[in-house]
C-alpha positions as CSV (number, residue, x, y, z in Angstrom):
1,M,7.0,4.5,-24.5
2,N,6.5,3.1,-21.2
3,Q,6.4,-0.3,-22.6
4,L,9.7,0.2,-24.5
5,T,11.3,1.7,-21.5
6,A,10.2,-1.4,-19.5
7,G,11.4,-3.8,-22.1
8,S,14.7,-2.0,-22.5
9,S,15.1,-2.0,-18.7
10,I,14.5,-5.7,-18.6
11,L,16.9,-6.2,-21.4
12,M,19.5,-4.2,-19.6
13,I,18.9,-6.1,-16.5
14,I,19.3,-9.4,-18.4
15,V,22.5,-8.1,-20.0
16,A,23.7,-7.0,-16.7
17,L,23.1,-10.4,-15.2
18,L,24.8,-12.1,-18.1
19,I,27.8,-9.8,-17.7
20,G,27.8,-10.6,-14.0
21,I,27.7,-14.3,-14.6
22,L,30.4,-14.1,-17.3
23,S,32.6,-12.0,-15.1
24,G,32.2,-14.4,-12.2
25,Y,33.1,-17.4,-14.5
26,L,36.1,-15.5,-15.8
27,I,37.3,-14.7,-12.4
28,R,37.0,-18.3,-11.2
29,L,38.8,-19.4,-14.3
30,I,41.6,-17.0,-13.7
31,I,41.8,-18.1,-10.1
32,A,41.9,-21.8,-11.1
33,Q,44.7,-21.2,-13.5
34,L,46.7,-19.3,-10.9
35,S,46.1,-22.1,-8.3
36,S,47.0,-24.9,-10.8
37,K,50.3,-23.2,-11.5
38,S,50.9,-23.0,-7.8
39,I,50.1,-26.7,-7.3
40,E,52.4,-27.7,-10.1
41,Q,55.2,-25.7,-8.5
42,R,54.6,-27.3,-5.1
43,T,54.3,-30.7,-6.7
44,K,57.5,-30.2,-8.5
45,R,59.2,-29.1,-5.3
46,M,57.8,-32.2,-3.5
47,L,59.1,-34.5,-6.3
48,E,62.5,-33.0,-6.1
49,D,62.6,-33.4,-2.3
50,T,61.4,-37.0,-2.6
51,E,64.1,-37.8,-5.2
52,K,66.7,-36.3,-2.9
53,T,65.4,-38.3,0.1
54,A,65.2,-41.5,-1.9
55,E,68.7,-41.0,-3.2
56,S,70.1,-40.5,0.2
57,R,68.1,-43.6,1.5
58,K,69.4,-45.6,-1.4
59,R,73.0,-44.7,-0.5
60,E,72.3,-45.6,3.1
61,I,70.8,-49.0,2.2
62,I,73.7,-49.8,-0.2
63,L,76.1,-49.0,2.6
64,E,74.3,-51.1,5.0
65,A,74.1,-54.0,2.5
66,K,77.8,-53.7,1.8
67,D,78.5,-53.9,5.6
68,K,76.2,-56.9,6.0
69,V,77.8,-58.7,3.1
70,F,81.2,-58.0,4.5
71,E,80.2,-59.4,7.9
72,E,78.6,-62.5,6.2
73,R,81.7,-63.1,4.1
74,K,83.9,-62.8,7.2
75,Q,81.8,-65.3,9.0
76,F,81.7,-67.7,6.1
77,D,85.5,-67.5,5.7
78,K,85.8,-68.4,9.4
79,E,83.4,-71.4,9.2
80,S,85.2,-72.5,6.0
81,R,88.5,-72.5,7.8
82,E,87.1,-74.5,10.7
83,R,85.5,-77.0,8.3
84,N,88.7,-77.4,6.4
85,N,90.5,-78.1,9.6
86,E,88.0,-80.7,10.6
87,I,88.2,-82.3,7.1
88,Q,92.0,-82.4,7.4
89,Q,91.7,-84.1,10.8
90,M,89.2,-86.6,9.5
91,Q,91.5,-87.3,6.5
92,R,94.4,-87.9,8.9
93,R,92.3,-90.3,11.0
94,L,91.1,-92.2,7.9
95,V,94.7,-92.6,6.8
96,Q,95.6,-94.0,10.2
97,K,92.6,-96.4,10.1
98,E,93.5,-97.5,6.6
99,D,97.0,-98.3,7.8
100,S,95.7,-100.3,10.8
101,L,93.2,-102.2,8.6
102,E,96.0,-103.1,6.2
103,K,97.9,-104.4,9.1
104,K,94.9,-106.4,10.3
105,F,94.3,-107.8,6.9
106,E,97.9,-109.0,6.7
107,T,97.5,-110.6,10.1
108,I,94.2,-112.3,9.1
109,E,95.7,-113.6,5.9
110,K,98.5,-115.2,7.9
111,R,96.0,-116.7,10.3
112,E,93.9,-118.1,7.5
113,K,96.9,-119.7,6.0
114,S,97.8,-121.2,9.4
115,L,94.3,-122.4,9.9
116,G,94.2,-124.0,6.5
117,E,97.4,-125.9,7.3
118,K,95.9,-127.0,10.7
119,E,92.6,-128.1,9.0
120,E,94.5,-130.2,6.6
121,E,96.4,-131.7,9.5
122,N,93.1,-132.4,11.4
123,K,91.7,-134.1,8.3
124,N,94.7,-136.4,8.2
125,L,94.4,-137.1,11.9
126,Q,90.6,-137.8,11.6
127,K,91.3,-140.2,8.9
128,D,94.0,-141.9,10.9
129,L,91.6,-142.1,13.9
130,L,88.8,-143.6,11.8
131,D,91.2,-146.2,10.5
132,A,92.4,-147.0,14.0
133,K,88.8,-147.1,15.3
134,Q,87.8,-149.6,12.5
135,E,90.8,-151.7,13.4
136,H,89.9,-151.5,17.0
137,L,86.3,-152.5,16.3
138,H,87.4,-155.4,14.2
139,A,89.7,-156.5,17.0
140,L,86.9,-156.2,19.6
141,E,84.4,-158.1,17.3
142,K,86.9,-160.9,17.0
143,V,87.5,-161.0,20.7
144,A,83.8,-160.7,21.7
145,E,82.5,-162.7,18.8
146,L,79.8,-160.0,18.3
147,S,79.3,-157.5,15.6
148,A,79.1,-153.8,16.4
149,H,75.4,-153.7,15.7
150,E,74.8,-156.7,18.0
151,A,76.9,-155.2,20.8
152,K,75.0,-151.9,20.4
153,Q,71.6,-153.6,20.6
154,Q,72.7,-155.4,23.8
155,I,73.9,-152.2,25.4
156,I,70.6,-150.5,24.4
157,S,68.6,-153.4,25.8
158,K,70.6,-153.3,29.0
159,I,70.1,-149.5,29.3
160,I,66.3,-149.9,28.6
161,D,66.0,-152.6,31.3
162,E,67.9,-150.5,33.8
163,A,65.8,-147.5,33.0
164,K,62.6,-149.5,33.4
165,Q,63.8,-150.8,36.8
166,E,64.7,-147.3,37.9
167,A,61.4,-145.9,36.6
168,V,59.3,-148.6,38.3
169,P,59.5,-147.1,41.8
170,L,58.7,-143.6,40.5
171,I,55.8,-144.9,38.4
172,Q,54.5,-146.9,41.4
173,K,54.7,-143.8,43.6
174,I,52.9,-141.5,41.1
175,E,50.3,-144.1,40.3
176,E,49.6,-144.8,44.0
177,E,49.2,-141.1,44.7
178,A,47.0,-140.6,41.7
179,R,45.0,-143.8,42.4
180,E,44.5,-142.8,46.0
181,E,43.2,-139.3,45.1
182,A,41.1,-140.6,42.2
183,D,39.7,-143.4,44.3
184,Q,38.7,-141.1,47.1
185,K,36.9,-138.7,44.7
186,A,35.3,-141.5,42.6
187,K,34.2,-143.4,45.7
188,A,32.6,-140.3,47.2
189,I,30.7,-139.6,43.9
190,L,29.7,-143.2,43.3
191,V,28.7,-144.0,46.9
192,T,26.6,-140.8,47.0
193,S,24.9,-141.7,43.7
194,L,24.3,-145.4,44.5
195,E,23.0,-144.7,48.0
196,R,20.3,-142.5,46.5
197,N,19.3,-145.1,44.0
198,A,17.9,-148.3,45.6
199,V,17.2,-151.1,43.2
200,E,16.0,-154.7,43.6
201,I,18.4,-157.5,43.0
202,A,16.7,-159.9,40.5
203,T,17.3,-161.5,37.2
204,E,14.9,-162.6,34.4
205,K,14.3,-166.3,33.7
206,F,13.6,-168.0,30.4
207,I,10.5,-169.8,31.7
208,T,7.2,-168.7,33.0
209,T,4.7,-170.9,34.9
210,V,0.9,-170.7,34.6
211,N,-1.3,-172.2,37.3
212,L,-4.3,-174.2,36.2
213,P,-7.6,-174.7,38.0
214,S,-7.3,-178.5,37.6
215,D,-5.3,-181.1,35.7
216,D,-8.3,-181.7,33.3
217,M,-7.4,-178.4,31.7
218,K,-4.1,-179.8,30.5
219,G,-6.0,-182.1,28.1
220,R,-8.0,-179.2,26.8
221,I,-4.9,-177.2,26.2
222,I,-3.3,-180.1,24.3
223,G,-6.5,-180.6,22.3
224,R,-7.4,-183.5,20.0
225,E,-4.2,-185.0,18.6
226,G,-2.2,-182.0,20.0
227,R,-4.0,-179.5,17.7
228,N,-4.5,-176.8,20.3
229,I,-0.9,-176.9,21.7
230,R,0.6,-176.9,18.2
231,S,-1.5,-173.9,17.2
232,F,-0.7,-172.0,20.4
233,E,3.0,-172.6,19.9
234,S,3.1,-171.6,16.3
235,I,1.0,-168.4,16.9
236,T,2.9,-167.2,20.0
237,G,6.4,-168.5,19.1
238,V,6.9,-170.2,22.5
239,D,7.2,-173.7,23.8
240,L,4.6,-175.2,26.1
241,I,5.9,-177.8,28.5
242,I,3.1,-179.9,30.0
243,D,4.5,-182.6,32.3
244,D,3.4,-184.4,35.4
245,T,3.7,-181.4,37.6
246,P,0.2,-180.9,39.0
247,E,-1.9,-177.9,37.9
248,I,1.1,-176.2,36.3
249,V,2.0,-175.4,32.6
250,V,5.5,-174.1,31.8
251,I,6.0,-171.5,29.0
252,S,9.6,-171.5,27.7
253,S,11.1,-168.8,25.4
254,F,14.2,-166.7,25.4
255,D,12.1,-163.7,24.2
256,P,10.2,-162.1,27.2
257,Y,7.9,-160.3,24.8
258,R,6.6,-163.6,23.3
259,R,6.6,-165.2,26.8
260,E,4.4,-162.4,28.3
261,I,1.9,-162.6,25.4
262,A,1.7,-166.4,25.8
263,R,1.2,-166.1,29.5
264,I,-1.6,-163.6,29.3
265,A,-3.2,-165.5,26.4
266,L,-3.1,-168.8,28.2
267,D,-4.5,-167.3,31.4
268,K,-7.4,-165.8,29.4
269,L,-8.1,-169.0,27.5
270,V,-8.1,-171.0,30.7
271,Q,-10.5,-168.6,32.4
272,D,-12.7,-168.5,29.3
273,G,-12.7,-172.3,28.8
274,R,-13.0,-172.1,25.0
275,I,-9.7,-173.4,23.6
276,H,-9.4,-174.0,19.9
277,P,-7.2,-172.6,17.1
278,T,-9.5,-169.8,16.0
279,R,-10.1,-168.7,19.6
280,I,-6.4,-168.9,20.3
281,E,-5.6,-166.6,17.3
282,E,-8.2,-164.1,18.3
283,V,-7.0,-163.9,21.9
284,V,-3.3,-163.6,20.9
285,N,-4.0,-160.8,18.4
286,K,-6.0,-158.9,20.9
287,I,-3.3,-159.3,23.6
288,Q,-0.6,-158.2,21.1
289,N,-2.5,-154.9,20.5
290,D,-2.9,-154.4,24.2
291,I,0.8,-155.2,24.8
292,N,1.8,-152.6,22.2
293,L,-0.3,-150.0,24.0
294,E,1.4,-151.0,27.2
295,I,4.8,-150.6,25.6
296,V,4.0,-147.0,24.7
297,E,2.7,-146.4,28.2
298,A,5.8,-148.0,29.7
299,G,8.0,-145.6,27.7
300,K,5.9,-142.7,28.8
301,Q,6.1,-143.8,32.5
302,A,9.9,-144.1,32.3
303,C,10.1,-140.5,31.0
304,Q,7.7,-139.3,33.7
305,E,9.6,-141.2,36.4
306,L,12.9,-139.6,35.3
307,K,11.2,-136.2,34.7
308,L,12.4,-136.1,31.1
309,N,10.6,-134.4,28.1
310,L,11.2,-136.6,25.1
311,P,9.4,-136.9,21.7
312,R,6.5,-139.3,21.8
313,G,8.0,-141.2,19.0
314,L,10.7,-142.5,21.3
315,Y,8.2,-144.0,23.8
316,P,7.8,-147.4,21.8
317,Y,11.6,-147.8,21.7
318,I,11.9,-147.3,25.4
319,G,8.8,-149.4,26.2
320,R,10.1,-152.4,24.2
321,L,13.1,-152.6,26.5
322,K,10.7,-153.9,29.1
323,Y,10.6,-157.2,27.1
324,R,14.4,-157.4,26.5
325,T,17.0,-159.1,28.7
326,S,20.8,-159.1,28.8
327,Y,22.4,-161.9,30.7
328,G,19.0,-162.3,32.5
329,Q,18.8,-158.6,33.4
330,N,15.7,-156.7,32.3
331,V,17.0,-153.9,30.0
332,Y,14.1,-151.6,30.8
333,K,14.8,-151.6,34.5
334,H,18.5,-151.5,33.7
335,S,18.1,-148.4,31.5
336,I,16.1,-146.6,34.2
337,E,18.7,-147.5,36.8
338,V,21.5,-146.3,34.6
339,A,19.6,-143.0,34.0
340,N,19.1,-142.5,37.8
341,I,22.8,-143.1,38.6
342,G,23.9,-141.0,35.6
343,G,21.7,-138.1,36.7
344,M,23.1,-138.2,40.2
345,I,26.7,-138.4,39.0
346,A,26.1,-135.5,36.6
347,G,24.7,-133.5,39.6
348,E,27.9,-134.3,41.6
349,L,30.0,-133.1,38.6
350,N,27.9,-129.9,38.0
351,I,27.1,-130.7,34.4
352,D,23.7,-130.9,32.5
353,I,21.7,-133.5,34.4
354,E,19.0,-133.8,31.8
355,S,21.4,-134.6,28.9
356,A,23.1,-137.2,31.0
357,K,19.8,-138.9,32.0
358,I,18.5,-138.9,28.4
359,A,21.8,-140.5,27.1
360,C,21.7,-143.1,29.9
361,L,18.0,-143.9,29.3
362,L,18.4,-144.3,25.6
363,H,21.8,-146.0,25.5
364,D,20.3,-149.5,24.8
365,I,17.3,-148.6,22.5
366,G,19.2,-150.1,19.6
367,K,18.5,-153.5,21.1
368,T,14.9,-153.1,20.1
369,I,15.8,-152.7,16.4
370,K,16.4,-155.6,14.1
371,S,20.1,-155.4,13.0
372,T,21.0,-155.6,9.3
373,G,24.6,-156.4,10.1
374,E,25.7,-152.8,9.6
375,G,26.4,-152.0,13.2
376,G,25.8,-152.9,16.8
377,H,23.0,-151.8,19.0
378,A,25.0,-148.7,20.1
379,I,25.2,-147.4,16.5
380,L,21.6,-148.3,15.8
381,G,20.5,-146.5,18.9
382,A,22.5,-143.4,18.0
383,E,20.9,-143.3,14.5
384,V,17.4,-143.4,16.2
385,A,18.4,-140.5,18.6
386,R,19.8,-138.5,15.6
387,K,16.5,-139.2,13.7
388,F,14.5,-137.6,16.5
389,G,16.7,-134.5,16.6
390,L,18.6,-135.1,19.9
391,S,21.9,-133.2,20.5
392,D,25.3,-134.4,19.3
393,R,26.4,-135.0,22.9
394,I,23.5,-137.5,23.5
395,V,24.0,-139.2,20.1
396,N,27.8,-139.6,20.7
397,A,27.2,-140.9,24.2
398,I,24.9,-143.6,22.9
399,A,27.2,-144.5,20.0
400,C,30.4,-144.7,22.1
401,H,29.2,-146.6,25.2
402,H,30.6,-149.9,23.8
403,G,33.7,-148.3,22.2
404,E,32.4,-148.4,18.6
405,E,33.0,-144.7,18.3
406,E,35.3,-142.2,20.0
407,C,34.0,-140.6,23.1
408,R,34.0,-136.9,22.6
409,F,31.9,-135.6,25.5
410,I,31.7,-136.3,29.2
411,E,28.2,-137.7,28.8
412,G,29.7,-140.7,27.0
413,S,32.0,-141.5,29.9
414,I,29.1,-141.2,32.3
415,V,27.0,-143.7,30.2
416,M,29.9,-146.2,30.1
417,L,30.5,-145.9,33.8
418,C,26.8,-146.2,34.8
419,D,26.2,-149.0,32.4
420,A,29.1,-151.0,34.0
421,L,27.9,-150.2,37.5
422,S,24.3,-151.4,36.8
423,A,25.6,-154.6,35.1
424,A,28.3,-155.4,37.6
425,R,26.3,-155.1,40.8
426,P,25.6,-158.4,42.6
427,G,22.7,-160.3,41.3
428,A,22.1,-158.1,38.2
429,R,23.3,-160.5,35.6
430,R,24.1,-164.1,35.1
431,E,26.0,-166.0,32.4
432,S,25.9,-169.5,31.2
433,F,28.1,-172.1,32.7
434,D,30.0,-172.6,29.4
435,D,30.7,-168.9,29.1
436,Y,31.8,-168.7,32.7
437,I,34.3,-171.6,32.2
438,K,35.6,-170.1,29.0
439,R,36.2,-166.7,30.7
440,L,38.2,-168.4,33.5
441,Q,40.3,-170.4,31.1
442,Q,41.0,-167.3,29.0
443,L,42.1,-165.4,32.1
444,E,44.6,-168.1,33.0
445,E,45.9,-168.5,29.4
446,L,46.5,-164.8,29.1
447,S,48.4,-164.8,32.4
448,L,50.5,-167.8,31.4
449,S,51.5,-166.2,28.1
450,C,53.8,-163.7,29.8
451,E,57.4,-164.6,30.2
452,G,58.5,-165.7,33.7
453,V,55.0,-166.8,34.8
454,E,54.9,-170.2,36.4
455,K,51.3,-170.6,37.5
456,A,48.0,-168.7,37.1
457,F,44.7,-169.2,38.9
458,A,41.4,-167.5,38.2
459,I,39.4,-167.1,41.5
460,Q,36.4,-165.3,42.9
461,A,34.2,-166.2,39.9
462,G,36.7,-164.6,37.5
463,R,36.9,-161.3,39.4
464,E,40.6,-161.9,40.3
465,V,43.5,-163.8,38.8
466,R,46.5,-164.8,40.9
467,V,49.8,-165.2,39.1
468,F,52.9,-166.9,40.4
469,V,56.2,-166.0,38.8
470,T,59.6,-167.8,39.0
471,P,61.7,-165.8,41.5
472,E,65.0,-166.7,39.8
473,K,63.9,-165.2,36.5
474,V,61.8,-162.2,37.6
475,T,62.9,-159.4,39.9
476,D,60.7,-157.3,42.1
477,E,60.7,-154.5,39.5
478,Q,60.0,-156.8,36.6
479,A,57.1,-158.3,38.6
480,Y,55.4,-155.0,38.6
481,I,55.8,-154.6,34.8
482,I,54.5,-158.2,34.2
483,A,51.4,-157.4,36.3
484,R,50.7,-154.3,34.2
485,D,51.2,-156.3,31.0
486,I,48.7,-158.9,32.1
487,A,46.1,-156.3,33.0
488,K,46.6,-154.6,29.6
489,K,46.2,-157.9,27.8
490,I,42.9,-158.6,29.7
491,E,41.6,-155.1,28.8
492,D,42.4,-155.5,25.1
493,T,41.2,-159.1,24.5
494,M,38.4,-159.8,26.9
495,Q,34.9,-158.6,27.6
496,Y,33.7,-158.7,31.2
497,P,31.5,-156.7,33.5
498,G,33.1,-154.6,36.3
499,Q,36.8,-155.1,36.8
500,I,39.3,-157.9,37.2
501,K,42.1,-157.8,39.9
502,V,45.5,-159.0,38.9
503,T,47.6,-160.2,41.9
504,L,51.2,-161.2,41.1
505,I,53.1,-163.3,43.7
506,R,56.9,-163.7,43.8
507,E,58.2,-165.7,46.6
508,M,61.4,-167.4,47.4
509,R,61.2,-170.9,49.0
510,V,64.2,-172.6,50.5
511,T,64.0,-176.2,51.5
512,E,66.7,-178.1,53.4
513,Y,66.6,-181.6,54.9
514,A,68.2,-182.5,58.2
515,K,69.6,-186.0,58.1
């Protein structure tokens, strides 16, 4: 019973709990329904209020838009009226301009018509003038007995002569000023360079003498039936002159190289005492080898003396110059002298001293090469310099120093100047009597070939030519022109060391006799 009572109590409690839970749920449901209705009503009221507000705002915006459109239209109408007024004014101005342009076009047409008539009149007048001019020219030609072309040429010649005469004083003044300034600068440079380079005055000869211990040695040199002397001359390529001069034998040859070998060989044979063809050949061959070594050493010494660093392959070319002569001047000494002067002039001009020295030293190395007829010694020397990789400035300086190529660098001018200085100094060279006479005759002939020249005399060993002109044919201004023409002819046609002075003399001599 107790158990049933307890179970029923629990059941009742559970039922009561369920009833409480259900009642609470129902109450919340009822409350929710009531609150949703209230919310719908509020929402409805809010929507109605919003619609009313939006409607009123819409009406306000429409009114404002209408007012703004009205104002814009009013402003647009005002601007349209103003623009219409402006367009009307522009139209009126355009109409006025069109009227003025039409008037101008009419005026221009009238002027063009008038100009056309005048142009036609001018053409007719020009034609009449040309006809009159031709008639006048024909009349003048008949009177003057000259054609128009001949008269024109005479007038042109006269104008040219007058212009030359008027230009001569100006040319003289400009040349004198330039010559004075150039002479001062050139003299300063040359004097400074030459004072620093002292050289001996000597020329080479074509003969060498060998002293003998006694006249008996002459017979041994000649040998039986002249065998020894013929062998010696054929091996060495020189001529032995054995005459009545006591204890002296003369070696004659134009080639210093052969003459030196012959001199040393003959000295050695005389000292040794054994003179026969086999011995002569042995001695000459040995001396040739020794001379070749001396040639290399001479080239080396020249470079050391000038403080130049050149390829060893160039030493033989430089050393061989020791046994070359030009008008009796030793080319080896001449080249060293030219290099010294060239280096000093380059120093005065503030240019590369070493390049100038090398170009001057090597300018004549082409003389040691056998020519094949394809160029002078300047071109051959330039090819050698190019072969050993020397610069274009040096190669061009060597090639151009006799005018065979164009001088493109200042080193070429220095080589030409120094070469002329070394060759022209007193005692440096000599020329044969025949060449000397020919040069003097050529100077006089060139001077006499100019018109107006009466006499010409070459003086001072060909360093000056004095020209006498006919005073009746040549004026003072023309005398200056003739002197320039003679100097130009000499430069173009003659070869000479140094310079030649042209002195032109125009004098008036009046002779009367008292009886």
